N, C-alpha and C positions, 0 to 999 in steps of 0.2 A: 158768742163768744167769737172771736174773730177765726175767719178758715185759714189753716196752718200753710207756710212755702213749702211746696214740693222737693226733692233736690232729690235729684236724681246722679248714685257712683256708677259707673262701668270700671269693672278692672279686666284689663287687657289682656289678651295672649295671640297667640300666630292663628291660635284657630279658631279660639271662642270666647264673646264680649260677655261679663257673668256680671249682670242687670240689679242694680238696686236700687224701691223706691222707697224715700222716706219722705216721711211718717208712716206712711201707710202700710209699709213690710211686706211689699209684693217684690219677690225673686224669681228672674228669667231670666234666663242661658240664651245665645243664637250664636249660632257662626258667624268668623270675624268674615266677611265676604259679603259679597254683591246682596245676596238671597239674604241674610240672615240682620244688616244691619237695614237693609229695605223693611223686613220684620219690625225688627226694633223699633226704628222710626214711626214706625204705623201706632204702632203699640203704646210712645211715647207721647204724638202729639196727641192725643184727645185727655191724657193729663194735665198740658198747660204747666209743666214745671217751670219754676222758678232760675233752676240751671242744672244744663246734664255734662256732670265732672266726669273728667274722661285723663286719665294721669299720659305721659306725656312715653310713650315706652318706646323708643329709639323706631317709631316713624308707624309700629304695631298699629295707632290710635288715627293715621289721617286720613284713610278713605272714613271712615267714622265721624272725623268731624268735618271731612266737605260737604257729607251727605246729609248732615245733620245741619250746619249751618246753611244749608239750597231751602232743606226745609225751612230754614226759621226756626228754627230749638235754639234756646240759650247754651250755647255749648264755652264751656270752660275744661282747656289744655290745663294740668294742673303737676303740678313737680311731686314729683312719687316720693323725694325726701321727703318734704313735707307734709303730706299728709301721714308718711310711718312715722316721721317723730308728733303729729297732730294722736297719731291714735295711742301711741306707747305714752302720749302729757296725761289720755285719757285710761292709761292702765292696762290696755288692749295688747298685747306680750305674743302672743298667735296669732298664724298669717294663715290663710288659704284662703282661695278667690273668691269666695260669699265674703269672709269674713274687710278681705281686703275692697269688695261692693260697697257693704256696710259702711266702715271709714270711711271711702271717698265722698259718699250722702252723708256723712256726720259730721264729714271737714266743707261740705260748702255750706251746709247747714247753720254751724256755727263761724267760720271766718269768710264767708261771702265772699270768694274773691268774685274778681271782676272778669267781664263776657269778653273770653277772646275774641282776638280780631285775628280773619283768614285770610291771607294775601292772595291776590288775585293769583289765579294755573304760572300766568307767565313769570313773575317773578318769582314762585314757589320753583319753578321750571329753572333758573335763573340761579336763584341760593341753591339746587339740590346739585348743580352743575360746578360754583365752586365750591361747596361741601364736597365734591368726590375729589376735583382740580388739587386743594391742599393737601388730603388723604395721599394722593398720588407725592406729591414735593412734600411728603414726611416719609416718606415709604423712601424715594428715591435718594432723600440722604442719610433714612437709616443704612442703605443698602454702599451709600460711601462710605462712612463709618466703617460699616461691620468689614471692609475692601483693606481699610487701613490696616487690621488688627486679625484678619485672621491669616493662617497658613494658605501660602501660593496653591494649593492640593485643594481646594474648596473654594479658588477665585469664581471657577466655568460657572458654576450654578449661580453665585451671587450676580457675577452679572447677564445671567442671561435673569434674572430674574430685575437686575435694572434695568436691564434695556427696555421690559414688557411697561415699566410703569411708566420708568421716559418716552416710549410712545406716548403711550396712554393721555399723559402730561403735555406734548408736544401736539396732540388731539385736542387735547380741551382748548390749548390756549393755541393754536392753531382758526 
């Protein structure tokens, strides 16, 4: 009998990582901070997983992804919509943190997504700056448009907000 590959599914929140190991049905949770992440990696490394899958959830996963990659774990940052659609297609409508971790591990086993590549830290920092810059530009445009539509009685606070974003935009450009 061929040994089964191990896929680890991790559901992420700002405070906690819920971790499910498939096929041995091991489940545990750790805090989503340096100590919890270190503990999770320590528990996962001996299992020699084929994939460690974690949903991309607004950067809440980033610290774990970088630490796991550095520790040599095969990390996959997956699209939450794909995982959710996969779970629905398998008949799972219920949604809890533990069930999400189970679904993520099952998704990894069935779909075998390729491993994620991790950008070097400097490139990640540049990417983050560009993201913030684009957000500031969007907010600046929203405020300019709002000034055109809103009555003069509310222009002063809008202009104050606009000048804040404009200042940040200049700082990012400068």
